[in-house]
Rosetta silent file (secondary structure, phi, psi, omega in degrees, C-alpha in Angstrom):
SEQUENCE: MIAAGSAVVGYILYHLVRMLVTFPGIPLFFRISILVGGAGVIIVILRLIRERIKKRKGEHDADYND
SCORE:     score description
SCORE:     0.000 S_00000001
   1 L     0.000  -41.943  178.963  102.644   89.515  101.071 S_00000001
   2 H   -67.114  -39.719  179.398  106.357   90.231  100.685 S_00000001
   3 H   -64.076  -40.038  179.279  105.985   90.620   96.925 S_00000001
   4 H   -66.256  -42.471  177.877  103.130   93.089   97.368 S_00000001
   5 H   -63.831  -40.617  178.129  105.126   95.113   99.888 S_00000001
   6 H   -64.401  -38.817  178.740  108.138   95.116   97.586 S_00000001
   7 H   -64.665  -41.759  179.560  105.992   96.289   94.688 S_00000001
   8 H   -65.822  -44.568  179.076  104.584   99.174   96.741 S_00000001
   9 H   -63.555  -42.569  177.567  108.036  100.214   97.963 S_00000001
  10 H   -61.688  -40.972  178.670  109.412   99.995   94.424 S_00000001
  11 H   -62.850  -44.251  179.820  106.547  102.117   93.100 S_00000001
  12 H   -65.632  -44.927  179.361  107.151  104.773   95.748 S_00000001
  13 H   -62.968  -38.644  177.785  110.919  104.774   95.148 S_00000001
  14 H   -59.257  -46.261 -179.083  110.376  105.072   91.401 S_00000001
  15 H   -69.661  -34.500  176.984  108.246  108.169   91.848 S_00000001
  16 H   -65.741  -44.053  178.651  110.656  109.708   94.360 S_00000001
  17 H   -65.699  -42.377  179.249  113.618  109.227   92.004 S_00000001
  18 H   -61.559  -42.990  178.957  111.602  110.512   89.068 S_00000001
  19 H   -65.719  -40.446  179.987  110.555  113.586   91.038 S_00000001
  20 H   -63.408  -42.691 -177.244  114.142  114.177   92.188 S_00000001
  21 H   -70.963  -36.030 -175.437  115.544  113.971   88.666 S_00000001
  22 H   -92.096   -8.478 -178.921  112.918  116.215   87.074 S_00000001
  23 L   -71.568  123.166 -172.981  112.708  118.852   89.857 S_00000001
  24 L   -76.830  -16.677 -173.867  114.342  122.004   88.434 S_00000001
  25 L   -83.904   -7.492 -177.001  115.365  123.621   91.755 S_00000001
  26 L  -101.036  126.437  177.358  117.988  121.035   92.791 S_00000001
  27 L   -63.123  155.538 -176.339  121.533  121.366   91.357 S_00000001
  28 H   -59.147  -40.196 -179.744  122.946  118.392   89.458 S_00000001
  29 H   -57.731  -45.177 -179.207  125.627  117.715   92.090 S_00000001
  30 H   -70.229  -34.804  176.025  123.009  117.274   94.817 S_00000001
  31 H   -60.226  -48.600 -178.743  120.810  115.114   92.601 S_00000001
  32 H   -65.731  -41.030  179.729  123.685  112.737   91.935 S_00000001
  33 H   -61.448  -43.744  179.722  124.761  112.781   95.597 S_00000001
  34 H   -64.584  -43.284 -179.626  121.271  111.892   96.800 S_00000001
  35 H   -65.673  -41.979  179.428  120.907  109.076   94.258 S_00000001
  36 H   -67.492  -41.632  177.590  124.328  107.587   95.078 S_00000001
  37 H   -62.743  -42.321  177.595  123.660  107.844   98.817 S_00000001
  38 H   -63.801  -40.129  177.412  120.276  106.170   98.409 S_00000001
  39 H   -64.033  -38.494  177.744  121.835  103.381   96.355 S_00000001
  40 H   -63.162  -42.209  178.768  124.444  102.892   99.092 S_00000001
  41 H   -63.807  -42.187  179.407  121.775  102.587  101.768 S_00000001
  42 H   -63.535  -41.466  179.272  119.867  100.033   99.693 S_00000001
  43 H   -63.865  -42.590  179.446  123.040   97.971   99.147 S_00000001
  44 H   -63.133  -43.115  179.846  123.838   97.992  102.872 S_00000001
  45 H   -63.005  -43.712  179.078  120.300   96.898  103.765 S_00000001
  46 H   -63.956  -39.356  177.614  120.393   94.072  101.215 S_00000001
  47 H   -65.004  -39.272  178.260  123.774   92.874  102.518 S_00000001
  48 H   -65.635  -39.721  177.335  122.476   92.879  106.095 S_00000001
  49 H   -63.818  -42.840  179.629  119.425   90.862  105.066 S_00000001
  50 H   -63.354  -42.395  178.950  121.661   88.386  103.229 S_00000001
  51 H   -64.573  -39.855  179.472  123.945   88.038  106.234 S_00000001
  52 H   -63.726  -41.805  178.881  120.981   87.498  108.550 S_00000001
  53 H   -64.376  -43.436  178.893  119.602   84.744  106.284 S_00000001
  54 H   -62.718  -39.417 -179.524  122.996   83.023  106.150 S_00000001
  55 H   -64.466  -39.484  179.066  123.297   83.194  109.931 S_00000001
  56 H   -66.735  -34.632  179.579  119.902   81.553  110.376 S_00000001
  57 H   -78.360  -13.703 -179.364  120.845   78.745  108.008 S_00000001
  58 L    88.819    7.091  178.953  124.100   78.186  109.870 S_00000001
  59 L   -91.780  148.574  177.981  126.275   79.042  106.914 S_00000001
  60 L  -133.615  152.666  174.190  129.191   81.411  107.253 S_00000001
  61 L   -72.548  166.580  178.029  131.438   83.188  104.836 S_00000001
  62 H   -64.115  -24.151 -179.748  135.109   82.249  104.648 S_00000001
  63 H   -66.648  -29.202 -176.046  135.892   85.475  106.534 S_00000001
  64 H   -84.187  -17.403 -179.381  134.204   84.168  109.676 S_00000001
  65 L   -78.074  120.859  179.616  136.107   80.888  109.831 S_00000001
  66 L  -103.850    0.000    0.000  139.056   81.214  112.207 S_00000001
């Protein structure tokens, strides 16, 4: 179920990025800004998911050990 959801989200994101890159009305600066911002959001979400999984397992990074 997770793999199917990931495939659908990936398919949608692929088409959105493709449409953004090929759309002639958007200046290059804004295209790059949108893509970098989207990549940043994805990285933050993945880091939060990773942290949540580690917390459930009881593992902590070295930063959390006082």
